[in-house]
C-alpha positions in Angstrom: -11.5 -20.0 -7.2 -11.2 -18.8 -10.7 -9.6 -20.9 -13.4 -6.5 -19.3 -15.0 -7.2 -20.9 -18.4 -10.7 -19.5 -18.4 -9.6 -16.1 -17.5 -6.9 -16.2 -20.2 -9.6 -17.1 -22.7 -11.8 -14.3 -21.6 -8.9 -11.8 -21.8 -8.0 -13.0 -25.3 -11.6 -12.9 -26.6 -12.0 -9.3 -25.5 -8.5 -8.2 -26.6 -8.9 -9.8 -30.0 -12.5 -9.0 -30.5 -13.8 -12.5 -31.1 -13.6 -16.2 -30.4 -11.8 -17.1 -33.6 -8.9 -14.7 -33.3 -8.6 -15.5 -29.6 -8.4 -19.2 -30.4 -5.7 -18.5 -32.9 -3.7 -16.3 -30.4 -4.0 -19.0 -27.7 -3.2 -21.9 -30.1 -6.6 -23.5 -29.3 -9.6 -24.5 -31.2 -12.6 -22.2 -31.3 -14.8 -24.7 -29.4 -12.1 -25.0 -26.7 -12.2 -21.2 -26.1 -16.0 -21.3 -26.2 -16.2 -24.0 -23.6 -13.8 -22.1 -21.3 -15.9 -19.0 -21.5 -19.1 -20.8 -21.0 -17.7 -22.6 -17.9 -16.5 -19.3 -16.5 -19.9 -17.7 -17.1 -21.7 -20.7 -15.6 -19.5 -20.8 -12.6 -20.0 -17.1 -11.9 -23.7 -17.1 -12.8 -23.3 -14.1 -15.1 -22.9 -13.3 -18.8 -19.4 -11.8 -19.3 -19.6 -11.2 -23.0 -22.0 -9.7 -25.5 -21.7 -11.8 -28.5 -22.1 -10.2 -31.9 -20.1 -9.1 -34.9 -17.5 -7.8 -32.5 -17.5 -9.5 -29.0 -17.4 -7.1 -26.1 -17.4 -7.4 -22.3 -20.5 -6.8 -20.3 -20.2 -4.7 -17.1 -19.5 -7.9 -15.1 -16.9 -8.9 -17.7 -15.2 -5.5 -17.6 -15.0 -5.7 -13.8 -13.6 -9.2 -13.9 -11.0 -8.1 -16.6 -10.0 -5.1 -14.4 -9.4 -7.5 -11.5 -7.4 -9.9 -13.7 -5.2 -7.0 -14.9 -4.6 -5.9 -11.3 -3.6 -9.4 -10.2 -1.3 -9.7 -13.2 0.4 -6.4 -12.3 0.9 -7.5 -8.7 2.4 -10.7 -9.9 4.9 -9.0 -12.3 
């Protein structure tokens, strides 16, 4: 089962374009966001983000984010 806090961190990193802005938006420390993303990637056995000047989702990350958005729409 996927962890909601990890998915929230992934969504925030992609939406805000980086770990720092995502941490600020989530009122977390940067290391806390990083740990959540790493745990999610480790649990799935795939890289979900391409780290660089601007962080972006890999193909696997994009697929997971699309799934998360679908679930959020169904819950609303």
